[in-house]
C-alpha positions as a LaTeX table, in Angstrom:
\begin{tabular}{lrrr}
\hline
Residue & $x$ (\AA) & $y$ (\AA) & $z$ (\AA) \\
\hline
Unk1 & 68.88 & 132.28 & 75.32 \\
Unk2 & 64.74 & 131.34 & 75.84 \\
Unk3 & 66.21 & 127.55 & 77.08 \\
Unk4 & 68.38 & 126.71 & 79.09 \\
Unk5 & 71.31 & 124.36 & 77.67 \\
Unk6 & 69.88 & 121.13 & 79.39 \\
Unk7 & 67.06 & 121.62 & 77.64 \\
Unk8 & 67.79 & 121.97 & 74.20 \\
Unk9 & 66.97 & 119.68 & 71.63 \\
Unk10 & 70.91 & 119.10 & 70.46 \\
Unk11 & 72.54 & 118.77 & 73.77 \\
Unk12 & 69.89 & 116.47 & 75.05 \\
Unk13 & 70.56 & 114.35 & 71.46 \\
Unk14 & 74.47 & 114.53 & 72.15 \\
Unk15 & 74.05 & 113.51 & 75.71 \\
Unk16 & 71.84 & 110.29 & 75.09 \\
Unk17 & 73.96 & 109.84 & 72.31 \\
Unk18 & 77.07 & 109.49 & 74.82 \\
Unk19 & 75.19 & 107.76 & 77.04 \\
Unk20 & 77.22 & 103.52 & 77.38 \\
Unk21 & 74.26 & 102.20 & 76.57 \\
Unk22 & 71.27 & 101.41 & 73.85 \\
Unk23 & 68.59 & 104.14 & 74.29 \\
Unk24 & 65.28 & 103.91 & 72.12 \\
Unk25 & 61.66 & 104.44 & 71.51 \\
Unk26 & 58.71 & 102.84 & 70.30 \\
Unk27 & 55.31 & 103.84 & 70.10 \\
Unk28 & 52.17 & 101.26 & 71.33 \\
Unk29 & 51.79 & 100.27 & 67.36 \\
Unk30 & 55.88 & 99.14 & 67.90 \\
Unk31 & 57.47 & 101.37 & 65.73 \\
Unk32 & 60.76 & 103.11 & 66.49 \\
Unk33 & 60.73 & 106.65 & 66.79 \\
Unk34 & 63.89 & 106.94 & 68.24 \\
Unk35 & 67.46 & 105.40 & 68.50 \\
Unk36 & 70.55 & 106.78 & 69.86 \\
Unk37 & 73.65 & 106.39 & 68.30 \\
Unk38 & 74.68 & 103.33 & 70.27 \\
Unk39 & 70.94 & 101.60 & 69.24 \\
Unk40 & 72.43 & 102.54 & 65.21 \\
Unk41 & 75.67 & 100.88 & 65.76 \\
Unk42 & 74.28 & 97.61 & 67.71 \\
Unk43 & 72.21 & 96.83 & 65.07 \\
Unk44 & 74.11 & 98.13 & 61.76 \\
Unk45 & 71.46 & 100.47 & 60.67 \\
Unk46 & 71.68 & 104.33 & 60.12 \\
Unk47 & 68.58 & 106.84 & 61.27 \\
Unk48 & 66.81 & 106.63 & 58.19 \\
Unk49 & 66.84 & 102.90 & 58.48 \\
Unk50 & 65.74 & 102.88 & 61.85 \\
Unk51 & 62.94 & 105.54 & 62.04 \\
Unk52 & 59.51 & 104.27 & 61.79 \\
Unk53 & 60.93 & 100.47 & 61.59 \\
Unk54 & 58.66 & 97.64 & 63.21 \\
Unk55 & 59.79 & 95.84 & 65.95 \\
Unk56 & 59.62 & 92.39 & 64.29 \\
Unk57 & 61.72 & 93.89 & 61.22 \\
Unk58 & 64.50 & 95.40 & 63.43 \\
Unk59 & 64.60 & 92.15 & 65.83 \\
Unk60 & 64.04 & 89.08 & 63.63 \\
Unk61 & 61.04 & 87.16 & 64.36 \\
Unk62 & 62.51 & 84.79 & 66.32 \\
Unk63 & 64.04 & 87.07 & 68.55 \\
Unk64 & 61.16 & 89.46 & 68.59 \\
Unk65 & 58.85 & 85.62 & 69.73 \\
Unk66 & 61.14 & 85.55 & 72.70 \\
Unk67 & 60.92 & 89.42 & 73.43 \\
Unk68 & 57.48 & 89.53 & 73.23 \\
Unk69 & 56.11 & 88.53 & 76.63 \\
Unk70 & 58.37 & 91.49 & 78.17 \\
Unk71 & 57.21 & 93.59 & 75.39 \\
Unk72 & 53.60 & 93.61 & 76.24 \\
Unk73 & 53.69 & 93.45 & 79.50 \\
Unk74 & 55.28 & 96.73 & 79.62 \\
Unk75 & 53.15 & 98.34 & 77.04 \\
Unk76 & 50.38 & 96.78 & 79.65 \\
Unk77 & 51.94 & 99.21 & 82.17 \\
Unk78 & 54.54 & 97.06 & 83.79 \\
Unk79 & 58.32 & 97.73 & 83.88 \\
Unk80 & 60.91 & 95.06 & 82.40 \\
Unk81 & 64.22 & 94.29 & 83.61 \\
Unk82 & 66.23 & 90.56 & 82.21 \\
Unk83 & 69.21 & 89.75 & 80.93 \\
Unk84 & 69.57 & 88.35 & 77.43 \\
Unk85 & 72.26 & 86.97 & 74.74 \\
Unk86 & 72.27 & 89.13 & 71.97 \\
Unk87 & 73.79 & 88.17 & 68.52 \\
Unk88 & 74.49 & 91.22 & 66.59 \\
Unk89 & 74.13 & 91.72 & 62.47 \\
Unk90 & 78.00 & 91.25 & 62.56 \\
Unk91 & 77.88 & 88.19 & 64.61 \\
Unk92 & 79.66 & 89.61 & 67.56 \\
Unk93 & 77.78 & 88.10 & 70.96 \\
Unk94 & 76.92 & 90.66 & 73.40 \\
Unk95 & 75.28 & 90.01 & 77.16 \\
Unk96 & 72.95 & 92.63 & 78.16 \\
Unk97 & 70.50 & 93.92 & 80.61 \\
Unk98 & 67.23 & 95.26 & 78.64 \\
Unk99 & 64.85 & 97.51 & 79.98 \\
Unk100 & 61.45 & 97.84 & 78.94 \\
Unk101 & 59.96 & 101.30 & 80.15 \\
Unk102 & 55.94 & 102.08 & 80.13 \\
Unk103 & 55.20 & 105.99 & 78.54 \\
Unk104 & 52.48 & 107.20 & 80.35 \\
Unk105 & 49.92 & 109.95 & 79.69 \\
Unk106 & 47.79 & 109.88 & 82.50 \\
Unk107 & 46.63 & 106.01 & 82.83 \\
Unk108 & 47.26 & 105.45 & 79.09 \\
Unk109 & 50.91 & 103.66 & 77.96 \\
Unk110 & 51.59 & 105.77 & 74.74 \\
Unk111 & 54.49 & 103.26 & 74.05 \\
Unk112 & 57.70 & 102.08 & 75.68 \\
Unk113 & 61.79 & 103.14 & 76.70 \\
Unk114 & 64.27 & 100.59 & 75.41 \\
Unk115 & 67.59 & 101.29 & 77.82 \\
Unk116 & 69.81 & 97.87 & 76.96 \\
Unk117 & 73.23 & 97.80 & 78.59 \\
Unk118 & 76.19 & 96.10 & 77.64 \\
Unk119 & 77.04 & 93.83 & 80.59 \\
Unk120 & 79.02 & 91.15 & 78.41 \\
Unk121 & 82.44 & 92.13 & 80.36 \\
Unk122 & 80.52 & 91.80 & 83.91 \\
Unk123 & 79.54 & 88.48 & 82.85 \\
Unk124 & 83.09 & 87.09 & 81.97 \\
Unk125 & 84.08 & 88.19 & 85.31 \\
Unk126 & 81.24 & 86.77 & 87.30 \\
Unk127 & 81.65 & 83.55 & 85.38 \\
Unk128 & 85.51 & 83.37 & 86.14 \\
Unk129 & 84.26 & 83.80 & 89.69 \\
Unk130 & 82.26 & 80.88 & 89.93 \\
Unk131 & 84.85 & 78.65 & 87.79 \\
Unk132 & 86.98 & 79.52 & 90.80 \\
Unk133 & 84.81 & 78.85 & 93.28 \\
Unk134 & 83.96 & 75.67 & 91.31 \\
Unk135 & 87.64 & 74.47 & 90.85 \\
Unk136 & 88.53 & 75.68 & 94.70 \\
Unk137 & 85.67 & 73.02 & 95.93 \\
Unk138 & 86.92 & 70.76 & 93.52 \\
Unk139 & 90.10 & 70.87 & 95.04 \\
Unk140 & 88.89 & 71.16 & 98.85 \\
Unk141 & 87.34 & 67.83 & 97.68 \\
Unk142 & 89.80 & 66.24 & 96.63 \\
Unk143 & 91.80 & 66.68 & 99.49 \\
Unk144 & 88.83 & 65.40 & 101.82 \\
Unk145 & 88.75 & 62.42 & 99.30 \\
Unk146 & 92.34 & 61.96 & 98.41 \\
Unk147 & 94.16 & 62.49 & 101.76 \\
Unk148 & 92.58 & 63.81 & 104.98 \\
Unk149 & 90.00 & 60.73 & 104.75 \\
Unk150 & 92.70 & 58.74 & 104.44 \\
Unk151 & 94.60 & 60.11 & 107.18 \\
Unk152 & 91.54 & 59.35 & 109.49 \\
Unk153 & 90.53 & 55.95 & 107.96 \\
Unk154 & 94.72 & 55.36 & 109.28 \\
Unk155 & 93.65 & 56.36 & 113.00 \\
Unk156 & 90.45 & 54.15 & 112.82 \\
Unk157 & 92.58 & 51.47 & 111.93 \\
Unk158 & 95.26 & 51.73 & 114.69 \\
Unk159 & 92.47 & 52.76 & 116.95 \\
Unk160 & 90.91 & 49.38 & 116.58 \\
Unk161 & 94.04 & 47.74 & 116.36 \\
Unk162 & 94.94 & 49.51 & 119.85 \\
Unk163 & 92.04 & 48.14 & 121.45 \\
Unk164 & 92.19 & 44.59 & 120.60 \\
Unk165 & 96.29 & 44.79 & 122.17 \\
Unk166 & 94.56 & 46.48 & 124.94 \\
Unk167 & 91.74 & 43.79 & 125.92 \\
Unk168 & 94.15 & 40.86 & 125.01 \\
Unk169 & 95.72 & 42.81 & 128.35 \\
Unk170 & 92.70 & 42.77 & 130.27 \\
Unk171 & 92.22 & 46.28 & 131.08 \\
Unk172 & 88.52 & 46.11 & 129.51 \\
Unk173 & 87.42 & 50.07 & 130.47 \\
Unk174 & 90.69 & 51.24 & 128.28 \\
Unk175 & 89.58 & 49.33 & 125.39 \\
Unk176 & 86.10 & 50.97 & 125.29 \\
Unk177 & 88.22 & 54.29 & 124.91 \\
Unk178 & 90.11 & 53.09 & 122.14 \\
Unk179 & 86.66 & 51.43 & 120.67 \\
Unk180 & 85.15 & 54.89 & 121.06 \\
Unk181 & 87.87 & 56.35 & 119.06 \\
Unk182 & 87.81 & 53.66 & 116.19 \\
Unk183 & 83.91 & 54.66 & 115.77 \\
Unk184 & 84.20 & 58.63 & 115.87 \\
Unk185 & 87.18 & 58.16 & 113.61 \\
Unk186 & 85.19 & 55.43 & 111.06 \\
Unk187 & 81.86 & 58.30 & 111.37 \\
Unk188 & 84.45 & 60.88 & 110.74 \\
Unk189 & 85.44 & 59.03 & 107.19 \\
Unk190 & 82.09 & 58.40 & 106.04 \\
Unk191 & 81.55 & 62.47 & 106.55 \\
Unk192 & 84.44 & 62.91 & 104.78 \\
Unk193 & 83.30 & 61.20 & 101.85 \\
Unk194 & 79.40 & 62.43 & 101.54 \\
Unk195 & 81.28 & 66.28 & 101.59 \\
Unk196 & 83.64 & 65.61 & 99.02 \\
Unk197 & 80.99 & 63.73 & 96.88 \\
Unk198 & 78.93 & 67.28 & 97.35 \\
Unk199 & 82.26 & 69.10 & 96.35 \\
Unk200 & 83.00 & 66.72 & 93.47 \\
Unk201 & 79.56 & 65.52 & 91.94 \\
Unk202 & 81.01 & 64.21 & 88.62 \\
Unk203 & 84.31 & 63.62 & 89.38 \\
Unk204 & 84.45 & 60.64 & 91.48 \\
Unk205 & 81.87 & 57.63 & 90.58 \\
Unk206 & 80.83 & 57.07 & 87.19 \\
Unk207 & 80.59 & 60.71 & 86.07 \\
Unk208 & 76.74 & 60.85 & 86.12 \\
Unk209 & 74.50 & 63.70 & 86.62 \\
Unk210 & 72.16 & 60.81 & 87.81 \\
Unk211 & 74.51 & 58.73 & 89.68 \\
Unk212 & 75.62 & 61.99 & 91.41 \\
Unk213 & 72.14 & 63.47 & 92.07 \\
Unk214 & 71.12 & 60.21 & 93.33 \\
Unk215 & 74.22 & 59.46 & 95.65 \\
Unk216 & 73.28 & 63.30 & 97.05 \\
Unk217 & 69.79 & 62.04 & 97.63 \\
Unk218 & 70.83 & 59.05 & 99.83 \\
Unk219 & 73.52 & 61.35 & 101.53 \\
Unk220 & 70.43 & 64.19 & 102.42 \\
Unk221 & 68.48 & 61.28 & 103.59 \\
Unk222 & 71.14 & 59.78 & 105.57 \\
Unk223 & 72.54 & 63.11 & 107.69 \\
Unk224 & 69.12 & 64.35 & 107.97 \\
Unk225 & 67.04 & 61.51 & 108.51 \\
Unk226 & 63.99 & 62.56 & 106.22 \\
Unk227 & 63.14 & 61.14 & 103.05 \\
Unk228 & 64.74 & 62.27 & 99.97 \\
Unk229 & 64.32 & 60.07 & 97.00 \\
Unk230 & 65.65 & 61.05 & 93.03 \\
Unk231 & 63.48 & 59.94 & 89.83 \\
Unk232 & 64.95 & 60.08 & 86.48 \\
Unk233 & 62.25 & 57.68 & 83.77 \\
Unk234 & 65.14 & 57.35 & 81.57 \\
Unk235 & 68.74 & 57.18 & 80.98 \\
Unk236 & 70.12 & 60.31 & 80.35 \\
Unk237 & 73.76 & 61.28 & 79.17 \\
Unk238 & 75.09 & 64.79 & 79.91 \\
Unk239 & 78.35 & 65.39 & 77.71 \\
Unk240 & 78.37 & 69.09 & 78.65 \\
Unk241 & 80.09 & 69.36 & 82.00 \\
Unk242 & 79.64 & 72.56 & 83.03 \\
Unk243 & 75.51 & 71.93 & 82.30 \\
Unk244 & 75.91 & 68.89 & 84.39 \\
Unk245 & 77.44 & 70.52 & 87.20 \\
Unk246 & 75.28 & 74.05 & 87.25 \\
Unk247 & 72.07 & 71.46 & 87.09 \\
Unk248 & 73.61 & 69.49 & 90.58 \\
Unk249 & 74.35 & 72.83 & 91.96 \\
Unk250 & 70.96 & 74.06 & 91.45 \\
Unk251 & 69.81 & 71.10 & 92.80 \\
Unk252 & 71.82 & 71.37 & 95.73 \\
Unk253 & 70.79 & 75.02 & 96.45 \\
Unk254 & 67.21 & 74.26 & 96.33 \\
Unk255 & 67.18 & 71.10 & 98.62 \\
Unk256 & 69.25 & 72.52 & 101.29 \\
Unk257 & 66.83 & 75.54 & 101.29 \\
Unk258 & 63.90 & 73.30 & 101.70 \\
Unk259 & 65.20 & 72.07 & 104.21 \\
Unk260 & 66.87 & 75.16 & 106.10 \\
Unk261 & 64.18 & 77.36 & 105.40 \\
Unk262 & 61.21 & 75.37 & 104.71 \\
Unk263 & 61.55 & 72.34 & 106.88 \\
Unk264 & 60.90 & 69.63 & 104.29 \\
Unk265 & 60.64 & 66.16 & 105.71 \\
Unk266 & 59.84 & 64.55 & 102.14 \\
Unk267 & 61.79 & 66.33 & 99.32 \\
Unk268 & 61.75 & 64.57 & 95.42 \\
Unk269 & 64.43 & 65.28 & 92.47 \\
Unk270 & 63.36 & 64.20 & 88.74 \\
Unk271 & 65.04 & 64.38 & 86.39 \\
Unk272 & 63.97 & 63.72 & 82.54 \\
Unk273 & 64.27 & 64.33 & 79.33 \\
Unk274 & 61.10 & 64.86 & 77.40 \\
Unk275 & 60.39 & 66.08 & 73.59 \\
Unk276 & 63.56 & 67.74 & 73.78 \\
Unk277 & 63.49 & 69.50 & 76.75 \\
Unk278 & 65.78 & 68.50 & 79.28 \\
Unk279 & 63.71 & 69.35 & 83.40 \\
Unk280 & 65.16 & 68.92 & 86.63 \\
Unk281 & 62.44 & 69.49 & 89.49 \\
Unk282 & 62.66 & 69.64 & 93.25 \\
Unk283 & 59.79 & 68.95 & 95.43 \\
Unk284 & 59.25 & 69.45 & 98.52 \\
Unk285 & 56.45 & 69.17 & 101.71 \\
Unk286 & 58.33 & 72.31 & 103.24 \\
Unk287 & 56.16 & 75.82 & 104.43 \\
Unk288 & 57.29 & 76.72 & 101.16 \\
Unk289 & 58.14 & 80.35 & 100.27 \\
Unk290 & 56.24 & 83.43 & 101.98 \\
Unk291 & 56.00 & 85.80 & 99.22 \\
Unk292 & 55.61 & 83.37 & 96.42 \\
Unk293 & 52.63 & 84.59 & 94.01 \\
Unk294 & 50.64 & 83.38 & 91.41 \\
Unk295 & 53.34 & 84.81 & 89.09 \\
Unk296 & 55.92 & 82.45 & 90.29 \\
Unk297 & 58.30 & 85.01 & 91.77 \\
Unk298 & 59.90 & 84.71 & 95.04 \\
Unk299 & 61.80 & 87.49 & 97.05 \\
Unk300 & 65.65 & 86.77 & 96.23 \\
Unk301 & 68.03 & 85.78 & 98.71 \\
Unk302 & 71.22 & 84.76 & 98.14 \\
Unk303 & 69.98 & 80.85 & 97.25 \\
Unk304 & 67.71 & 82.32 & 95.27 \\
Unk305 & 69.93 & 84.70 & 93.20 \\
Unk306 & 72.80 & 82.03 & 92.53 \\
Unk307 & 70.08 & 79.10 & 91.37 \\
Unk308 & 68.81 & 82.33 & 88.92 \\
Unk309 & 72.49 & 82.73 & 87.93 \\
Unk310 & 73.42 & 79.42 & 87.13 \\
Unk311 & 70.20 & 78.87 & 85.24 \\
Unk312 & 70.83 & 82.06 & 83.08 \\
Unk313 & 74.36 & 80.70 & 82.39 \\
Unk314 & 73.03 & 77.43 & 80.99 \\
Unk315 & 70.50 & 79.25 & 79.15 \\
Unk316 & 67.64 & 77.64 & 81.12 \\
Unk317 & 64.31 & 78.66 & 82.29 \\
Unk318 & 63.62 & 78.23 & 86.43 \\
Unk319 & 60.55 & 78.80 & 87.94 \\
Unk320 & 59.57 & 78.49 & 91.80 \\
Unk321 & 55.97 & 77.02 & 92.30 \\
Unk322 & 53.58 & 75.68 & 94.80 \\
Unk323 & 54.52 & 71.53 & 94.71 \\
Unk324 & 51.68 & 68.77 & 94.99 \\
Unk325 & 52.85 & 68.25 & 98.29 \\
Unk326 & 52.13 & 71.42 & 99.91 \\
Unk327 & 55.53 & 72.95 & 99.68 \\
Unk328 & 57.67 & 74.38 & 96.91 \\
Unk329 & 58.83 & 72.97 & 93.29 \\
Unk330 & 62.12 & 74.56 & 91.62 \\
Unk331 & 61.91 & 73.66 & 88.50 \\
Unk332 & 64.42 & 74.23 & 85.49 \\
Unk333 & 64.01 & 73.46 & 81.78 \\
Unk334 & 66.17 & 73.67 & 78.95 \\
Unk335 & 65.77 & 72.62 & 75.28 \\
Unk336 & 68.61 & 69.94 & 74.50 \\
Unk337 & 69.44 & 68.97 & 70.88 \\
\hline
\end{tabular}
């Protein structure tokens, strides 16, 4: 044989056909010239139907518009990777990791390779893990609120009663010790309440996200002795508890990042709905992200990844940008009905 097995066209096609994911190629005019078997299965097309098809005709105008910024960036020479939810021709929902990779001829981009991996099962497992962690936090918060907090409150009451009895006996020094125990126990009760509110943001009070964020801002201001304000221009009712929880957790993460890493002294949390778009903003006057660029990208530490994951879970856009205060603004937007 003049060509080795791995160089043969039939072998390479068979190899690509059996890859666990979509593989395709689009010219710079956005015409399909190659699609593996999985690509055809996902979109319910034959090879004859997909060969030469325009990308708008395959994806549909709505889906194409959502992917167009990534496609144009890839054709400009920048590889793109992002998570996306696809609804297939049979109405099956797939969670996908999409890669657009430019093909070069020297410095010219001739087209782009498409690699799409099915991460539906992985996403489902991630969601289960987050749900389990959320449930664990809820149980810990409930324990703090209902049991430990009440027990410490009882200790404070008994210490106060002991203080009065010791004072009545004339032993002022021992009474001071009892008073100190009372004060420490009362402070511990307040700390339990603050912790339980953080762990049970929408389980206590009036089950309102606005109320929970207001309480959280007050807790941050008191605990860290900084300025932390909550601004909400109009009454916002969120019936989706999963959405509300994720918004609250993103605000929590952003604020702790601003304090722990940005050394912020002034923080403003804003929540509003305008023209059908729900916006959550956390602005601070800290030192910001050292790697914040004009493209609004940051080096993804654990906190950033958690916020990005939560935003993805609720289908929201998350951006990191310079704030008017000179620090960082974490801004999340989601279209709501």
